[in-house]
C-alpha positions in Angstrom: -23.3 -25.5 -53.6 -22.2 -24.9 -57.6 -23.9 -26.9 -60.3 -20.8 -29.3 -60.2 -21.9 -30.4 -57.2 -25.1 -30.9 -57.9 -23.9 -33.1 -61.3 -22.0 -35.1 -59.1 -23.7 -36.4 -57.1 -26.7 -37.1 -59.9 -24.1 -38.9 -61.5 -23.1 -40.9 -58.3 -26.5 -41.7 -57.3 -27.3 -43.1 -61.1 -23.8 -45.0 -61.1 -24.9 -46.3 -57.6 -28.0 -46.9 -58.3 -26.4 -49.2 -61.5 -24.0 -50.9 -60.2 -26.6 -51.8 -57.8 -29.0 -53.0 -60.2 -25.7 -55.5 -61.8 -24.9 -56.4 -59.1 -28.7 -57.8 -58.2 -28.8 -59.3 -62.2 -25.9 -61.3 -61.3 -26.9 -62.4 -57.8 -30.5 -63.5 -59.9 -29.1 -65.1 -62.5 -26.4 -66.9 -60.4 -29.4 -68.1 -58.0 -31.2 -69.3 -60.8 -28.5 -71.0 -62.6 -27.1 -72.5 -59.7 -23.6 -71.1 -60.0 -20.7 -71.5 -57.8 -17.6 -69.1 -57.6 -14.7 -70.2 -55.3 -16.5 -73.8 -54.4 -19.0 -72.0 -52.7 -22.7 -73.0 -52.5 -24.7 -70.9 -54.8 -26.1 -69.1 -51.8 -23.2 -68.2 -50.2 -21.9 -66.9 -54.3 -24.9 -64.5 -54.4 -24.2 -63.1 -51.2 -21.0 -62.6 -52.3 -22.1 -61.2 -55.3 -24.2 -58.5 -53.4 -21.4 -57.8 -50.9 -18.6 -57.4 -53.8 -21.6 -55.2 -55.8 -22.1 -52.7 -52.5 -18.1 -52.7 -52.2 -17.9 -51.5 -56.1 -20.5 -49.6 -55.0 -18.3 -47.2 -52.4 -15.4 -48.1 -54.1 -16.5 -46.4 -57.3 -17.9 -43.3 -54.7 -14.9 -43.0 -53.5 -13.0 -42.9 -56.5 -15.1 -40.5 -58.0 -15.0 -38.3 -55.0 -11.2 -38.6 -54.7 -11.0 -37.7 -58.6 -13.6 -34.9 -58.1 -12.6 -33.1 -54.8 -8.8 -32.2 -53.5 -10.9 -31.7 -49.8 -12.2 -35.2 -50.2 -8.5 -36.6 -51.1 -7.2 -34.4 -48.1 -9.8 -36.1 -45.7 -9.0 -39.5 -46.8 -5.4 -39.7 -47.0 -3.8 -36.9 -45.2 -5.8 -35.9 -42.1 -2.9 -36.9 -40.3 -0.7 -34.7 -42.0 -3.9 -32.4 -42.0 -4.0 -33.0 -37.9 0.0 -32.0 -38.0 -0.5 -28.9 -39.7 -3.1 -27.9 -37.5 -2.0 -28.6 -34.3 1.1 -26.2 -36.0 -0.7 -23.8 -37.0 -2.2 -23.7 -33.7 0.9 -23.3 -31.9 2.0 -20.9 -34.1 -0.8 -19.0 -33.4 -0.5 -19.5 -29.8 3.4 -17.8 -30.3 1.7 -14.7 -32.7 -0.6 -14.0 -29.8 1.8 -14.2 -27.3 4.5 -12.0 -29.9 1.4 -9.6 -31.0 0.5 -9.1 -26.6 3.9 -8.1 -26.5 4.0 -6.0 -29.4 0.7 -4.2 -28.2 2.5 -3.4 -24.6 5.4 -2.1 -27.2 3.1 0.0 -28.9 1.6 1.0 -25.7 5.1 2.0 -23.8 5.9 4.3 -27.5 2.2 5.4 -27.3 2.9 6.5 -23.9 5.8 8.0 -24.8 4.9 9.5 -27.5 2.5 11.1 -25.6 5.2 12.3 -22.9 7.1 13.9 -25.6 4.0 15.4 -27.4 3.9 16.9 -24.0 7.6 17.9 -23.3 7.7 19.1 -26.6 4.6 21.1 -25.8 6.4 22.4 -22.4 9.7 23.0 -25.4 7.4 25.0 -27.3 6.1 27.9 -24.5 9.8 28.0 -23.1 11.0 28.5 -27.1 8.1 31.4 -27.1 8.9 32.8 -24.0 12.5 32.4 -24.5 12.2 34.1 -27.8 10.1 36.6 -26.2 13.0 37.8 -23.6 15.1 37.7 -26.6 13.2 40.0 -28.4 12.9 42.3 -25.3 16.7 42.0 -24.3 17.2 42.9 -28.4 14.9 46.3 -27.5 16.6 46.5 -24.8 20.5 46.3 -26.1 18.8 48.7 -28.8 17.7 51.4 -26.4 21.0 50.9 -24.5 22.9 51.2 -27.9 21.2 54.8 -28.6 21.5 55.6 -24.9 24.9 54.9 -25.1 25.2 57.0 -28.9 23.4 59.7 -27.5 25.6 59.8 -24.4 29.0 59.8 -26.6 27.0 62.5 -28.8 26.7 65.0 -25.3 30.2 63.9 -25.0 31.7 64.8 -27.4 29.5 68.3 -27.4 30.3 69.2 -23.9 34.0 68.2 -24.5 33.4 71.0 -27.7 32.1 72.9 -25.2 34.7 72.7 -22.9 36.8 73.6 -25.2 35.2 76.6 -27.0 35.2 77.9 -23.2 38.7 77.4 -22.4 39.2 79.2 -25.5 36.9 82.1 -24.6 38.7 82.6 -21.3 41.7 82.5 -22.7 40.5 84.9 -25.6 39.4 87.1 -22.5 41.9 87.0 -20.6 44.2 88.1 -23.6 41.2 90.4 -24.9 40.6 89.0 -27.9 36.9 88.8 -27.7 35.1 91.3 -30.0 31.2 90.1 -28.6 29.9 89.0 -25.7 27.3 86.2 -25.1 23.6 88.5 -25.4 26.1 91.4 -26.5 24.0 94.1 -29.0 25.3 95.0 -32.2 22.8 96.8 -33.7 19.4 98.2 -33.2 16.7 99.5 -35.2 12.5 100.1 -35.1 10.7 98.6 -37.8 7.6 100.5 -39.4 4.6 99.0 -38.6 2.8 97.3 -42.1 5.6 95.7 -43.8 4.7 92.7 -46.7 6.6 89.5 -46.3 9.4 90.3 -48.7 9.7 93.8 -47.3 10.2 92.4 -43.8 13.4 89.8 -45.5 14.9 92.4 -47.0 14.7 94.9 -43.6 16.1 92.0 -41.7 18.9 91.2 -44.8 20.2 94.8 -44.6 19.9 94.3 -40.8 22.5 91.5 -41.2 24.7 93.4 -43.6 24.8 96.6 -41.6 26.0 94.5 -38.4 29.4 93.0 -40.6 30.0 96.0 -41.0 30.3 97.1 -37.2 30.9 93.5 -36.2 34.4 93.7 -39.1 35.3 97.1 -37.6 35.2 95.0 -34.3 37.6 92.3 -35.8 35.5 89.9 -36.4 36.1 87.6 -39.8 34.6 85.4 -42.0 34.0 81.9 -41.8 36.3 79.3 -44.0 34.4 79.0 -46.5 34.2 82.8 -46.8 30.3 83.3 -46.6 30.3 85.8 -44.8 31.1 87.5 -41.0 28.0 87.2 -39.6 25.6 84.6 -39.5 21.5 84.2 -37.9 19.9 80.8 -38.0 17.2 80.2 -40.3 14.4 79.5 -37.5 15.4 82.7 -35.7 14.8 84.7 -39.0 11.9 82.4 -39.8 10.2 83.8 -36.9 11.6 87.5 -37.0 9.7 87.8 -40.4 7.3 85.9 -39.1 6.3 88.9 -36.6 7.3 91.8 -38.6 5.4 91.1 -42.2 1.7 92.6 -41.5 2.3 94.2 -38.0 0.1 96.7 -37.1 2.9 98.4 -34.4 6.2 99.4 -34.2 9.0 97.2 -32.8 12.3 97.4 -31.4 14.5 94.5 -33.5 17.9 94.0 -32.0 20.4 92.3 -33.3 22.2 90.2 -30.8 25.5 87.7 -30.4 24.5 84.5 -29.1 27.9 83.5 -28.5 31.1 84.5 -27.5 32.8 85.8 -30.5 37.2 85.8 -30.6 38.8 88.2 -33.1 38.8 86.4 -37.0 36.0 84.3 -36.3 32.3 85.1 -37.6 29.6 86.1 -35.2 26.5 84.1 -34.7 23.5 86.1 -34.1 20.1 86.2 -33.7 16.8 88.6 -33.7 15.4 89.9 -30.7 11.9 91.9 -30.9 10.5 93.8 -28.7 6.9 96.4 -29.2 8.3 99.5 -29.2 5.2 101.2 -26.5 5.7 104.2 -24.4 7.2 103.9 -21.4 7.5 107.8 -20.3 5.5 111.0 -21.8 7.4 114.0 -22.7 7.4 116.1 -19.5 6.7 113.7 -17.2 8.7 113.2 -13.9 10.2 110.5 -14.3 12.3 110.2 -11.0 12.4 112.3 -7.7 14.4 112.4 -5.2 15.0 114.8 -1.4 18.0 116.0 -1.1 19.9 117.1 2.0 22.4 119.5 1.3 25.7 120.2 3.8 27.6 123.1 2.1 31.4 121.7 2.2 30.2 118.3 3.4 27.7 117.0 0.7 29.4 115.9 -2.7 27.4 116.5 -6.2 29.1 114.1 -7.9 28.2 111.7 -5.4 24.6 112.7 -5.9 24.5 112.9 -9.5 25.8 109.4 -9.9 23.4 108.1 -7.3 20.7 109.8 -9.0 22.1 108.5 -12.9 22.1 104.8 -11.5 18.9 104.8 -10.2 17.3 106.0 -13.4 19.3 103.7 -15.3 17.5 101.0 -12.8 14.4 102.5 -13.1 14.1 102.8 -17.1 15.0 98.7 -17.4 12.3 97.7 -14.9 10.1 100.4 -17.2 11.2 97.9 -20.1 13.9 100.4 -21.9 16.3 98.5 -24.0 19.9 99.6 -22.3 22.8 100.4 -25.1 25.8 99.3 -23.9 24.6 99.1 -20.0 22.9 102.2 -19.7 19.5 103.7 -20.8 19.6 107.3 -19.6 21.1 110.3 -21.2 21.8 113.4 -19.7 23.4 116.8 -21.4 26.5 117.6 -20.5 25.8 121.2 -19.6 22.9 120.3 -17.4 24.8 118.0 -15.3 26.9 120.7 -15.1 24.6 123.4 -14.0 23.0 121.1 -11.9 26.6 120.4 -10.3 27.5 123.8 -9.9 23.3 124.5 -8.3 24.0 122.1 -5.8 27.6 123.2 -4.4 25.6 126.6 -3.8 22.7 125.0 -1.7 21.7 124.3 1.7 19.0 122.8 3.3 16.4 120.1 2.0 15.8 120.0 -1.9 14.1 117.9 -4.3 16.2 116.8 -7.7 14.4 115.4 -9.7 14.2 114.0 -13.3 12.3 115.0 -16.1 11.8 113.2 -20.2 12.4 115.6 -22.6 10.3 114.3 -25.1 8.2 110.6 -25.5 10.8 107.6 -24.5 9.9 104.5 -26.1 11.5 100.9 -25.5 13.8 101.0 -28.0 15.5 104.5 -26.1 17.0 106.4 -24.9 15.8 107.7 -22.0 16.4 111.5 -22.7 15.7 113.2 -19.5 17.2 117.0 -17.8 17.4 117.1 -14.1 16.2 120.0 -12.3 16.3 121.4 -8.9 13.5 122.4 -6.9 13.3 123.7 -3.0 11.3 121.9 -0.5 8.1 123.3 -0.3 7.3 124.1 3.8 3.3 123.4 4.3 1.3 126.4 4.1 3.6 128.4 1.6 3.5 128.7 -2.1 6.9 127.5 -4.0 9.1 129.2 -6.1 10.4 126.2 -8.8 14.1 127.2 -9.8 14.4 125.3 -12.8 17.1 124.6 -15.1 16.8 122.7 -19.0 20.1 122.2 -21.7 20.0 122.0 -24.9 20.4 118.2 -25.9 23.9 116.8 -27.3 23.1 114.2 -28.8 
């Protein structure tokens, strides 16, 4: 209770006391003087004054409280209305409670729906991630297939070009228009050891210039831009320079055609380098054959042809590089003399091919032939050797 409430109670107490005192004073005065009000006896008049005094005290108290407090006025004069409002509020509260319960159920239902949607969203996110991975994988597969398609198209185009070239080459072969065949040797030289890198480059460039003269003589022509007649791939040229620079041994350097070359076209060539090692020493018997001669039946030409063929096969097997398909070189005089001897002889003889000098990989394999009679066991033989000058 505040200060105003204490003051109000104090005023009521004082006022009630004053009214009671006044009423008592009036009652005693009326009793002493024997006064009468409303034709009542004095005694009853005093009682009436006391009753009126009590009524006045209650009336004044209620009046003061009503004036001082709205709640008191409401309690005294608006209780029915307050009860009606309270009942209305209770009914409204019940309705609100029902609505609240319904709303709580609705909220719970919405929460369940939100939870279900969240789960669905998670599933969709997972599905989305999976689909994105699949899309990414498919994109990569499409890119790979596109690369493969491009590669296949390039291969098809290359094969078509190769087929066209082969058809042109076949037609040129039929018409005799190929000036250099694939792997055909253009020229051959022996490179000395000890060259520097610059010397090796100049050496190989000089070979290309020499090959140009040979190619033009065979019918090859310049490219469309007029840059040259003989071309060597840059990588092959660098490898050749690398091998020759600082070498400590002799090497055989050959320039060979890398493709079939038609008349009027430039030559695509490459360097082939082999160590120029010694294969046969001077005076070494390279090949020896026993031959049974019958006068009038054995053909000297067939014997010599078979000997030369075997010499070529042996030379290639041992590493001598062929020139125009051959490796052996025998003078015409030596062949003629041996042929005459074969015509004269009868019985079994030994035909030998002997190296005229040291024979290297670069060739040629220069030999001379000689005839020796077969030596019977226990007897000393006399060798009938023939040698003719080299026609190189």
